[in-house]
N, C-alpha and C positions, 0 to 999 in steps of 0.2 A: 464604260468604267467598271472595273472589277470590284466586286464587293467581297471583302475578307469574311470568311466564316468565323463567327464568334465562338469562343470556348464555352462548353456547357457551364451552367451555373453550378458552383461547387457545392458538394454535399457538406454537411457539418460533421466534423470528426467526433464531437460530443455535442448533442443538440439540447442545450439547456433551455433554449427558447421554446422548443416544443414541449419540454417537460413543464415549464412554467405555465404555458398556455393551457395545459391539461389540468393543472391543479390551482389555477390562478385564484379562484374565489377562496379556497382554503388557505392558501399562503398569504394572500392579502389580509384576510381576517385575522390570521395569527399575528402578523406584523402589527396590525392596528391595535390588537389587544395589548401588546407591549407598549406601544405609543400612548395608549390610554392610561395604563397603570404607572408608567414611568420608571419601573425598576429595571434599568438597562444593564446592570451588572449583577450577575447571580440572582436574577429574578426567579419567580416560581417556576417558570418554564424549564429552567435548567434541571431542577430536581425532578420534574415530571418526565423530562427526556431521559434522565439517568434511569429512572424506574422502568420506563418503557423499553429502553435498550437492554436492561437486565432481563426483562421478561422475554424479549425477542431472542437474545443470545443464549440464555441459560446461565450466564455468569451471576454470581451473588452480588457483586458490587460493580458499578460503573461510575467513573469519575470524569466528568466532562472537563475539557480544558481548551486552551486557545489555539492549538494546532496539533497536527500529528507529530511534529518534531518535539514539541513540549511534552506530549504524551510519552514519547520514548525517554526523554530526559527525566521526567518524573519517576518512571520505573527505576531507572538506574540510580537516581538519587535516593529513592526509598530503600534500595538494596545496598546502599553504602559503597557503590562503585567509585573508585578514585585512583589516585597515583599508585603505580606499582601493579595494578590489576590488568589482566588481559581478558578481552571478550572477543569471541569468534564471530565474524560477520561475513556474508558473501561479498565478493568484490563487484559482482554484476548486479548493481542496484543503484538507487539514488543516494546522494551524499549524506542525507540526514541520518542514515543508519550508523555511519562511522563518525559523523560530525559530533553527535552528542557525547560520544566517548572521549573525544579530544577536549571538549568543553569541560569535562570532569577530570582531565589529566590522566585518563586511562589509555590503554594501548589497544587499538583495534588490530586484530589478526585476520588478514584477508584469506578467505577460503574459496576454492573453485566451486563451480556449480554443475549440475547435471546438464548435459548437452541437449536433452529433450524437453524437460519440464522447467529448466532454468532456475530451479531451487537448489539449496545447499546440497553438495555432494558429500554423503556421509563418509565415504572412504577417504576423501581428501581432508575432511574435517578431523577424522581420527589421526591422520598423519600430522596435521598442524598442532593438535592438542599434545601429542607425544613430543613433538619438537619443542614446544614452549616449555613443557615440563622438564625436558632434558637440559634446556639452556639455563634454567634457574633464574632468569632475569626478571620475569614477571610471574605473578600468581594467577593461574587460570581461574576465572570466576563464573563465567557463563557463556551462553550461546544466544545471540540475537538473530533469530531466523526471520527471513523475509519471504512472505507468500507472494512471489513475484507474479504480476499480471492477473492476480486474483485466485491462483490455485494454492490451497494450503500445502505447506510442507508436510512430509511424512513425520508427524509429531510423535507417533509411537516409536518409530525407529530412532528419532532424534533424542527422545527422552531416555530410551534404553542406553544409548551411547553416553548421554550426559550423566546418568546414574552411575555408570562404570567409572567415571572420572570425577565424581563429586561436583558436578556443575549444575547451574540452574538454566532453565530454558525460558526465554521470553520471545513473544511473537511481535513482529512488525507487520501488522495487517492493514497497512495504509491502503492497499489495493484489494484486499480479500474479504472485507466485511460483507456478509451475505453468503459467503462460501461455507462449506461444511465438510466434515469427514464422518461418513455414516450418518447417524442421527445427532451428532454433536456439531454445533455451529461455531464458526470463528468467534472468538471471545471466550470460549470455554475449553480451549485446546492446550493452553500453556499456563504456566504459573501466573503470568501477567501478559496482557496483549494490548498493544497500542494500535489505534486506527486514526485515520485522517478524514475530516469532513471537507477537505478542499473541494471546490465546486465540481471539478471534473471526475471525482472519485465515484464509485458506484452509489454511495450514499453521501451526498454532498450538500453543503449549505451555500450561502451566497457571500461567503467571505472565508476567513480561516476558522478552523475549529478542529477539535479532536477529542479523544476519550481513551481511558484505560479501563480494561475489563480484568477483574480478578476475583477469586474466591477467598482471598486472604484478608481477614478482618483488619489486622494490624497494618498491613501494607496499604489498604484502602484509606484508613484514617491518616496515615503518614502522607499519602499523596494529596489528600484534601487539604492538609496543612501546607504542603509544599506549594500547591497552586496559588495560595493566597499569602505569599511572602513568608511562609513558615510560621504562621500564627498558631497560638494555642487556643485557650478558651476565650480570648478577647482579641480584637483587632490589633491592639498594641502590645499584646503578650506574645513576643516572638521567641519561639522555642527551638527553632532550627533555621538554617539558611534555606530560603525558598525562592520562588519565582513569582512573577506577575503573569499567571497562566490561566486566568479565569475565562470561561466561555461566555461570550456575549449573549444576553437574553434573546435578542432578536434572532440570532443564529439558531439558538435552541428552539425557538418557536417555529422557524422555517423547517427545521428537521422534524419536529413533531407533526407538522402538517404533511410532510412527505412520507413519514414512516408507515402509515396504513397502506400505501401503494408500493412499498419497497419490495416485499416478497414477490409481487407480480412482476416488478421490473427485473428482478433477478431471474425469474422464470423466462421472461422474454429475452434477456441477454443469452441465456442458454439456447433458446430457440434460434436466435440470430447466429450463434456460433455453429449450431448444427447445420444451418443452411449454408454458411460459409464452407464448412467441412465437405458437404455434399457437392458443392460447385467447384471446389478448389483441389480436392484430393487427387493426387496424381499429377497435378500441375505445379504445385509448390509444396514445400514442407509445412504442413499445417500443425497447429498446436497438438501435443499429445494429451491424452486423457489418462488419468490414473484411477484404477478401480477403487470405488468407495470414496473418492475425493471429488467434491463438486466445486467448481470455480465460480467466483463472482464475476468473472470476465471484465475486469477493469480495462483490459486490452485484449484484442485478438491479434496475436503476434505470430507472423510467419517467418520462415527463413528463406533467403534468396542468395544466389552467389554474390560474394562480397564485391567482386569487380563489376557487377551489374546493378547493384542496389541504387546508386544515384540515378542511373538512367531509368530504372523502373519507377522510382519515385517521381521523377520528372514527367514520365509518360502518364502516370496516374493523375498528376496535377493537370496536365493538358486535357484529360478526360473529365475534369471536375471532381476527382476523387482525392481527398487529402490523405496523407500518411504521416507517420512520425517514427523516429528512431529512439527507442528506449533500451539501451543507452549507448551512445557512440564511443564511449571510452570507459573501461572498467576503473573502479576507484583506485586500485593499486598503481595505476599509471597516471593518475591525475596529479597535478602539481602539488596540491596540499597534502598528498598522502604518499608520494613516491619514496620518501625516506623511510617509511614504515614497512614497505613491501620488499620483495626480492627482485623487482625489476621485470622487464619485458621477458616473456617466456615462462615466467614462474606459475602463471595460472592460464594455461593454454585454452581451456574451454571458454572462460570469460572473455579472453582476448579475441577468439574466433567469433563468438556470438556478437560482439560489439560491431563486427563488420557485416554480419548477416541478417540481423533482425530487422523487421519492418512491421509496424503496427497499422492495421486498417481501421476505418471507422467502426466504432462499437458503442452502441447505446440502445436503450429499449424502444426508441421511437423510429428506428430504421424500418422502412417498409420492405416487403419482399421484392418489389421492383428496384428499390435502391440497393439492396443486397446483390441482386442480379447485376446491376450497373457496376458495382464495385468489382464483382468477380469477372465480368466481361472485360473491364478495363485492365485488370491485373493479368488475365490470361493473354490479352493482346500485348501487354508490355513485356511479359517474360519470354 
């Protein structure tokens, strides 16, 4: 009787269980402190986390909130973005970046990205800005830049372009917290920066959570009001339209327990990426590195031939190696946004990347043997 060979036990794409096992005592103790004091909404751990994140990032203010999406929304609300305003965003990213603009009645203007680092293409951005100005339909207000897969945008170049056109720059750092440009960390690179603490992010909690980083005193105060229904000096003194966007105390406590380990985790992610580079260079198109810019490595994303990607992904799965596609369709071609873009062919790089990108397992608990397993499976698949 023939015995079928079993498939290898799959690796974890992001190994939260390994992380929890490593910090279990600290995380459990932090959760139980909250259970003991019972201040589950905006308890003391929220303020402690905000102070610790300000120290870590170099930002003057950190405003914790309920998700990365709400962090983006709070920035735009604090800036008064609304009907008639245009904000420039990359098309090759997650929906939240454009979604928040539509929730406020503003117009997202989709911009193509660099084919190598996947971040905003400054040349295409300038063309889009000029086109919006020439049309006179919308008022250009700002640029919401996404640090895709963990690599910070060229904020110096972006700010110079924004200054030429009188625009503000905001950062969507849902994937890049822990990254840096030179000696400046994400959170201190733009007028205001949003991040996400979704569990699979480089710095994640065990539910939803997010934060905004800014040096602007007035903006920080406005966002603290917005996250609590627009309250003023008293809970029932409502001075503006706001949100229910508070960060749960238990999630803040979990993040506080993880924060002392975070810098080491970012260093390990870089080491994992370097090992992937060494094993895969010349076999597939590995992520580019930009001088002076350090990635948080939310994802390690390669490029493969579009007509082979599904087969490569299937072969990896057979070898016990998970993979993921971020993102299979750029936003300007998605149903909710089609009417706002110029249709297929208008952003060729974003459209091509959506067929080519493939993300490999990436987390700080990958062993060298597991990295080699991934590389061997990929090389065999391509």
